[in-house]
Phi, psi and omega in degrees: 000135180237150178215122179050040177079000181250138176285137178253149172290161184299334183269000179267119191243343184238178185294340181264007177064035177272149175286159172296142182302132177084358181266136178292152179295162180298330180289317177296317180296324178295316179295316179298318179297318178297317179297332178280316188281320185303308181294324178295317180293318180297315178295317180297320178295321179295317179296314181294326179296323179278324186276324184220062184293336182275352180293146174296150182305324181294320178293321176295319179296318178299312180297316180299313182290332176296334179263313188291315184298308178297322179298319180290313185292318187267338185238301189290309183297312178301321179292318178294323177293323178292323175296316178298319180295318178296317178297319179294319179295319178297319179296318180294320181291329178287329180290323183286000000 
């Protein structure tokens, strides 16, 4: 999506480049996504190293991503974002 010659992030919806109300910034979402994927990938790599050490690296990566990506997208990231939203709301209510 482009606006006035500048690329906009997916969460920027109006002419003033504001986020949708209640949506975490792209930076927060990036950190949350990393926090979800890193432990899943580390655990998955450990399991695959013990379970299928003779597999080629590409097959191990394919198997790992077939498990990690859906687990992160459907379970880990939404839960971490809801925790982040609650923490942010609590912080905002204490400030007021």
